[in-house]
C-alpha positions as CSV (number, residue, x, y, z in Angstrom):
1,X,74.9,149.3,93.6
2,X,77.4,150.5,96.1
3,X,76.0,151.4,99.5
4,X,77.6,154.9,99.5
5,X,75.9,155.9,96.3
6,X,72.6,154.5,97.5
7,X,72.9,156.4,100.8
8,X,73.4,159.8,99.0
9,X,70.4,159.2,96.7
10,X,68.1,158.0,99.4
11,X,68.9,160.9,101.7
12,X,68.4,163.4,98.8
13,X,65.1,161.8,98.0
14,X,63.9,162.0,101.6
15,X,64.8,165.6,101.9
16,X,63.3,166.3,98.4
17,X,60.1,164.6,99.4
18,X,59.8,166.8,102.5
19,X,60.2,169.8,100.2
20,X,57.6,168.8,97.7
21,X,59.6,167.1,94.9
22,X,57.8,164.4,93.0
23,X,60.6,162.4,91.3
24,X,61.3,158.8,92.4
25,X,64.9,158.0,92.7
26,X,64.7,154.3,93.6
27,X,62.1,151.6,92.9
28,X,63.8,148.6,94.5
29,X,64.3,148.1,98.3
30,X,67.6,146.7,99.5
31,X,68.8,145.4,102.9
32,X,72.4,145.8,104.0
33,X,74.3,144.1,106.8
34,X,77.7,145.2,108.2
35,X,79.3,141.8,108.7
36,X,80.8,141.7,105.2
37,X,83.6,144.3,104.8
38,X,84.9,143.9,101.3
39,X,83.5,147.2,100.1
40,X,85.3,149.1,102.8
41,X,82.3,150.7,104.5
42,X,81.5,147.5,106.4
43,X,78.1,147.1,104.7
44,X,76.9,144.8,101.9
45,X,73.7,143.4,100.5
46,X,75.5,140.0,100.2
47,X,73.4,137.1,101.5
48,X,74.1,135.1,103.5
49,X,76.5,136.9,105.8
50,X,78.5,135.4,108.6
51,X,78.3,136.8,112.2
52,X,80.1,135.6,115.2
53,X,78.0,134.6,118.2
54,X,77.2,137.7,120.3
55,X,78.5,140.1,117.8
56,X,76.3,143.2,117.2
57,X,75.2,143.4,113.5
58,X,73.7,146.5,112.0
59,X,71.1,146.3,109.3
60,X,70.2,149.2,107.0
61,X,67.0,149.0,104.9
62,X,66.8,151.2,101.8
63,X,63.3,151.3,100.3
64,X,61.9,153.8,97.8
65,X,62.2,157.1,99.8
66,X,59.5,158.9,97.9
67,X,56.7,156.6,99.0
68,X,57.9,155.2,102.3
69,X,56.5,156.6,105.5
70,X,57.9,153.9,107.8
71,X,59.5,150.4,107.8
72,X,59.0,147.4,110.0
73,X,61.8,144.8,110.6
74,X,61.1,141.2,111.6
75,X,63.9,139.7,113.6
76,X,64.7,136.0,114.1
77,X,63.3,136.0,117.7
78,X,60.0,137.1,116.3
79,X,60.3,140.7,117.5
80,X,59.2,143.5,115.2
81,X,60.7,146.9,115.2
82,X,59.1,150.0,113.7
83,X,61.3,152.8,112.2
84,X,59.7,156.0,110.8
85,X,60.9,158.4,108.1
86,X,62.1,161.0,110.6
87,X,64.4,158.5,112.3
88,X,65.8,157.4,109.0
89,X,66.9,161.0,108.3
90,X,69.3,160.7,111.3
91,X,70.9,157.5,109.8
92,X,71.8,158.8,106.4
93,X,68.4,157.9,105.0
94,X,68.5,154.3,106.0
95,X,66.0,152.5,108.2
96,X,68.3,150.9,110.8
97,X,68.2,148.2,113.5
98,X,70.8,146.1,115.3
99,X,70.7,142.5,116.4
100,X,72.8,139.7,118.0
101,X,72.6,136.0,117.2
102,X,73.3,132.7,119.0
103,X,75.1,129.7,117.6
104,X,75.5,126.2,119.0
105,X,78.1,123.6,118.3
106,X,77.0,123.9,114.7
107,X,76.4,127.1,112.8
108,X,72.8,128.4,112.7
109,X,71.1,130.4,109.9
110,X,68.7,133.2,110.6
111,X,66.7,135.6,108.4
112,X,66.1,139.3,109.0
113,X,63.4,140.9,106.9
114,X,62.1,144.5,106.4
115,X,59.0,145.9,104.8
116,X,58.3,149.5,103.8
117,X,54.8,151.1,104.0
118,X,52.9,154.2,103.0
119,X,50.3,155.4,105.5
120,X,46.7,155.4,104.5
121,X,44.5,157.5,106.8
122,X,46.3,156.5,110.0
123,X,49.3,154.5,110.9
124,X,48.7,150.8,111.5
125,X,51.4,150.3,114.0
126,X,51.6,151.5,117.6
127,X,53.9,150.9,120.6
128,X,52.3,149.0,123.4
129,X,53.9,150.3,126.6
130,X,52.8,147.3,128.7
131,X,54.2,144.6,126.5
132,X,57.0,146.9,125.3
133,X,56.4,145.7,121.7
134,X,55.3,147.2,118.4
135,X,51.8,146.0,117.6
136,X,49.9,145.9,114.3
137,X,46.3,147.1,114.6
138,X,44.0,148.2,111.7
139,X,40.6,149.5,112.8
140,X,37.4,148.9,110.9
141,X,37.2,152.5,109.9
142,X,40.7,152.6,108.6
143,X,42.4,151.4,105.4
144,X,45.4,149.1,105.8
145,X,48.7,150.8,105.0
146,X,50.2,149.9,101.6
147,X,53.4,147.9,101.4
148,X,55.7,149.6,99.0
149,X,58.9,147.5,99.3
150,X,60.5,144.6,101.1
151,X,63.9,142.8,101.4
152,X,65.5,140.1,103.5
153,X,69.0,139.0,104.4
154,X,70.2,135.7,105.8
155,X,72.8,135.6,108.6
156,X,74.8,132.5,109.5
157,X,75.8,132.7,113.1
158,X,78.9,130.7,114.1
159,X,81.6,130.4,116.7
160,X,85.2,129.1,116.3
161,X,87.2,126.8,118.6
162,X,90.9,126.9,119.2
163,X,92.5,123.5,119.5
164,X,96.2,123.2,119.9
165,X,98.5,120.4,121.1
166,X,101.9,120.3,122.7
167,X,104.2,117.6,124.2
168,X,106.6,118.9,126.8
169,X,108.5,115.6,127.0
170,X,110.6,115.4,130.2
171,X,110.4,119.1,130.8
172,X,107.9,120.4,133.5
173,X,105.5,123.0,132.2
174,X,105.5,126.1,134.4
175,X,103.1,128.3,132.6
176,X,100.9,128.2,129.5
177,X,99.3,131.3,128.0
178,X,96.9,131.3,125.0
179,X,97.0,134.6,123.1
180,X,94.5,135.8,120.5
181,X,95.7,138.5,118.2
182,X,93.2,140.7,116.2
183,X,94.3,142.8,113.2
184,X,93.5,146.0,115.1
185,X,96.2,145.2,117.6
186,X,93.9,143.9,120.3
187,X,95.6,141.2,122.3
188,X,93.7,138.7,124.6
189,X,95.5,136.4,127.0
190,X,93.9,133.3,128.6
191,X,95.2,130.8,131.0
192,X,93.9,127.4,132.2
193,X,90.3,127.6,133.2
194,X,89.7,127.9,137.0
195,X,86.2,127.5,138.5
196,X,84.9,130.9,139.4
197,X,87.7,132.8,137.7
198,X,88.1,134.5,134.4
199,X,87.3,132.7,131.2
200,X,90.1,130.3,130.3
201,X,91.0,127.4,128.2
202,X,90.6,123.7,128.9
203,X,93.8,121.7,129.3
204,X,93.3,118.1,128.5
205,X,95.9,115.4,129.0
206,X,98.5,114.1,129.0
207,X,97.5,111.2,126.8
208,X,99.5,108.0,126.5
209,X,102.1,109.8,124.3
210,X,102.5,112.6,126.7
211,X,100.6,115.1,124.6
212,X,98.4,117.9,126.0
213,X,95.4,119.5,124.2
214,X,94.4,123.1,124.6
215,X,90.7,123.9,123.8
216,X,89.1,127.4,123.9
217,X,86.0,129.0,122.4
218,X,86.7,132.7,121.9
219,X,84.1,135.4,122.4
220,X,83.1,137.8,119.5
221,X,85.4,140.6,120.8
222,X,88.5,138.4,120.8
223,X,88.5,137.6,117.1
224,X,88.5,139.4,113.8
225,X,85.1,140.1,112.1
226,X,86.4,138.6,108.8
227,X,89.1,136.4,107.4
228,X,91.3,134.6,110.0
229,X,92.5,135.3,113.6
230,X,96.0,134.6,114.7
231,X,96.5,132.4,117.8
232,X,99.6,131.7,119.8
233,X,100.3,129.4,122.7
234,X,103.2,130.6,124.9
235,X,104.8,127.9,127.0
236,X,107.3,128.4,129.9
237,X,109.2,125.5,131.4
238,X,110.8,125.0,134.8
239,X,114.3,124.9,133.3
240,X,113.8,128.4,131.9
241,X,113.1,127.3,128.3
242,X,110.3,128.9,126.3
243,X,108.3,127.9,123.3
244,X,105.6,129.5,121.1
245,X,103.2,127.5,119.0
246,X,101.2,129.3,116.3
247,X,98.0,128.6,114.4
248,X,95.0,130.5,112.9
249,X,91.2,130.0,113.2
250,X,88.6,130.9,110.6
251,X,86.5,133.9,111.3
252,X,84.6,134.5,108.1
């Protein structure tokens, strides 16, 4: 089901529940992430989804609104976040959290899960101000809250590396600028890395054939969230000549 339709139904059901309606609109909980943009809204229940390292990902949980009093998310770092019904009314009926992920040289897979609950007698979760965490605590005189829905979504966190080569031959290279071009018009320029300066690319070489290699790992805000990102290497030589080498990197 499309997220837009789900959002309208969930929000209607939440409002209806507050007004005393008894009809159940949805029986199956769903979890959406906003890294996959094929549907136009930015959100999809597709799993796994791909997220660039450091990119903020929003997760929207849609359980049965008639019986859900609150939801609890479990994030890959072990943290748990509590979202109540009233907060969901402010986010189009969705129980929402955000998260960021870390990759290494190889991609890493994470799981985000969410569970919906109905309160029985008193709420089982409370916020501990000392530890600054949500804590589950069921007293002996209380009944444990009922779980009424759950969903999970896998996220593959990755980072891309730019690697380009050039051979100036007998010409002396005066300047080299690496340019990353996003589809929204954002343009990022990087030069050779200097200790203590701004992030830059590594320039390796020349090798025995006179070839130089440019290597750079972009940050999340320098690349597109989906598809590919265009990269250009602008070269200026002492004799006034200029050259542009172009490539693309995958940013799924």
